N, C-alpha and C positions, 0 to 999 in steps of 0.2 A: 687474332691479333688482340693483344692486351695492352692496356695503358699502364705505364710504370707508376709506382707510388712515389710520393715526394721523397721518401728516404732511399729510393733506388737511383739517385742521381749518380751518374758515373759513365754509362756507355755513351758513345758518340753515334751520331746518325751514320748509317752505312752508305747512304746515297749522297751525302754532301761531301764537300772537300774535306780531307782529313783534319780532324780536331777543330772544327769550326762551329758546329751546332750540337747541342746535347739532344739525346733521343728522348722521346715522349712515349713511344710505342715499341713493343717487341713482338716478334712472331710467336705463335703458339708452340708448345713443346719446349725442347732445349733450344733456347734462343741463341741464334748466331747472327741474326739480322735485326737491326734496330732502325727506327725512323723518327724523324722530327715531324712536326705538324704539317709541314709543307709536302713531305714525302709519304704521307699516310696511304695514298692511293697506290704508290709504287710498292709499298710493303704488302698491300692486299693482293696486288697482281703477282708478286713473288710467291705468296702463299698459294694462290690459285694454280700457278705453274707447277709448284712442288706437289700439290695434291693430284694434279693430272698425271704427273710423272710417276707417282707412287701407285696410282690406280691401275695401271697396266700390269698384266700378269706376264711373267717370264715363263719360259718353257719349264724351268725347274719348279716354279710356283704351281703351274698347271699340273705337273705330274705328282707333286706332293699333296696339294690341297683339293684338287678337283676329283681325285679318285676316292677320297675318303667317304 
């Protein structure tokens, strides 16, 4: 999670009602989820779920990378 700079004003909080609160934080990488100060913990939980989901190996991953 990264804090947006002052000149990056624009995205809205992904967890609040549409177009009510400006975002202060964004997720790591290509940000598609933004959060205001109140929803900082929800953004952290979203990132943790995403990391857990990407950590698992599929059968194709296993056959490709584990045999190397």
